[in-house]
C-alpha positions as CSV (number, residue, x, y, z in Angstrom):
1,X,-82.6,-92.8,131.6
2,X,-79.9,-91.0,134.0
3,X,-77.3,-93.3,135.2
4,X,-77.6,-93.7,139.4
5,X,-73.9,-92.0,139.7
6,X,-75.4,-88.7,137.9
7,X,-78.1,-88.1,140.2
8,X,-75.8,-88.9,143.3
9,X,-73.7,-86.2,141.8
10,X,-76.7,-83.9,141.4
11,X,-77.4,-84.2,145.0
12,X,-74.1,-83.7,146.2
13,X,-73.6,-80.5,143.9
14,X,-77.0,-79.4,145.4
15,X,-76.1,-79.8,149.0
16,X,-72.5,-78.1,148.1
17,X,-74.4,-75.0,146.8
18,X,-76.8,-74.9,149.8
19,X,-73.9,-75.4,152.4
20,X,-71.8,-72.6,150.7
21,X,-74.5,-70.2,149.3
22,X,-73.6,-66.4,150.0
23,X,-76.1,-65.4,152.4
24,X,-75.7,-61.9,152.0
25,X,-76.8,-62.5,148.2
26,X,-80.6,-61.7,148.9
27,X,-79.9,-58.6,150.9
28,X,-77.5,-57.2,148.5
29,X,-79.9,-57.9,145.7
30,X,-82.9,-56.1,147.6
31,X,-80.3,-53.2,148.1
32,X,-79.6,-53.1,144.5
33,X,-83.2,-53.4,143.3
34,X,-84.2,-50.3,145.6
35,X,-81.5,-48.3,144.0
36,X,-82.0,-49.5,140.3
37,X,-83.0,-46.8,137.9
38,X,-83.5,-46.8,133.9
39,X,-80.6,-45.0,132.5
40,X,-81.1,-43.0,129.2
41,X,-83.6,-44.7,127.0
42,X,-82.2,-48.2,127.8
43,X,-85.5,-50.3,128.7
44,X,-83.8,-53.6,128.2
45,X,-80.8,-53.2,130.6
46,X,-83.4,-52.2,133.0
47,X,-85.8,-54.9,132.7
48,X,-82.8,-57.7,132.7
49,X,-81.4,-55.9,135.9
50,X,-84.5,-55.9,137.8
51,X,-85.2,-59.6,136.9
52,X,-81.9,-60.6,137.8
53,X,-82.0,-59.0,141.2
54,X,-85.4,-60.0,141.7
55,X,-84.5,-63.5,141.2
56,X,-81.7,-63.4,143.6
57,X,-83.4,-61.7,146.2
58,X,-85.9,-64.5,145.8
59,X,-88.9,-61.9,145.5
60,X,-92.4,-62.3,144.2
61,X,-92.6,-59.9,141.3
62,X,-96.2,-59.4,141.7
63,X,-96.2,-58.4,145.3
64,X,-97.5,-54.8,145.1
65,X,-94.4,-53.7,147.0
66,X,-92.3,-55.1,144.3
67,X,-94.6,-53.6,141.6
68,X,-93.9,-50.2,143.0
69,X,-90.1,-50.6,143.3
70,X,-90.2,-52.0,139.7
71,X,-92.4,-48.4,138.6
72,X,-90.1,-46.1,140.8
73,X,-87.2,-47.2,138.9
74,X,-88.8,-46.2,135.6
75,X,-88.8,-42.4,134.5
76,X,-91.8,-40.8,136.1
77,X,-93.4,-39.8,132.5
78,X,-92.9,-43.4,131.2
79,X,-94.6,-45.0,134.7
80,X,-97.3,-42.3,134.5
81,X,-98.0,-43.3,130.7
82,X,-98.3,-47.0,131.6
83,X,-100.7,-46.3,134.4
84,X,-102.8,-44.1,132.3
85,X,-102.7,-46.5,129.4
86,X,-103.0,-50.0,131.2
87,X,-103.0,-49.5,134.7
88,X,-101.0,-52.8,135.1
89,X,-101.7,-55.1,137.9
90,X,-99.0,-57.8,137.5
91,X,-95.0,-57.8,136.7
92,X,-96.0,-59.3,133.2
93,X,-98.5,-56.5,132.5
94,X,-96.3,-53.8,133.5
95,X,-93.5,-55.3,131.3
96,X,-95.7,-55.5,128.4
97,X,-97.0,-52.0,128.7
98,X,-93.6,-50.7,129.8
99,X,-92.2,-52.1,126.4
100,X,-95.3,-50.9,124.3
101,X,-94.9,-47.3,125.6
102,X,-91.0,-47.1,125.3
103,X,-91.7,-48.1,121.6
104,X,-94.1,-45.1,121.4
105,X,-91.7,-42.8,123.3
106,X,-88.7,-43.7,120.8
107,X,-90.6,-43.3,117.9
108,X,-92.0,-40.0,118.5
109,X,-88.3,-39.0,119.8
110,X,-87.1,-40.2,116.5
111,X,-90.0,-37.9,114.7
112,X,-89.3,-34.9,116.8
113,X,-85.6,-34.9,116.0
114,X,-86.3,-35.3,112.3
115,X,-88.5,-31.8,112.6
116,X,-85.4,-30.1,113.0
117,X,-83.5,-31.6,109.7
118,X,-86.5,-32.2,107.5
119,X,-89.1,-29.9,106.1
120,X,-87.9,-26.9,108.0
121,X,-89.4,-24.5,105.1
122,X,-92.7,-26.4,104.5
123,X,-95.6,-25.3,105.8
124,X,-98.3,-27.2,104.1
125,X,-101.0,-28.8,106.4
126,X,-100.4,-26.1,109.0
127,X,-103.2,-23.9,110.1
């Protein structure tokens, strides 16, 4: 059972945060979301930033406009692959699909980089 004083303290803390909250935080987070782009191949960083800004902007990530903002921050080829493969309609679906497609892309990138270093003289299996 929570002591009565502790409950009072939580109420006071909540009121303090409400009274001294940064009113521009929502606007800044919305602006950052519009500018956010996935850099290099770092999907995890992009997802974390998007979710953090969306939380601070108090946005519904499943709103079609916000889903579009999410997709526009991805490399075009990655967003296109997600749409072709799964045609996601919710943020949860987008997140799962983009993670899957990024794993496939990274696996292909690794394989293609190996073509230059391995089996350069081998023609077995080719036409």
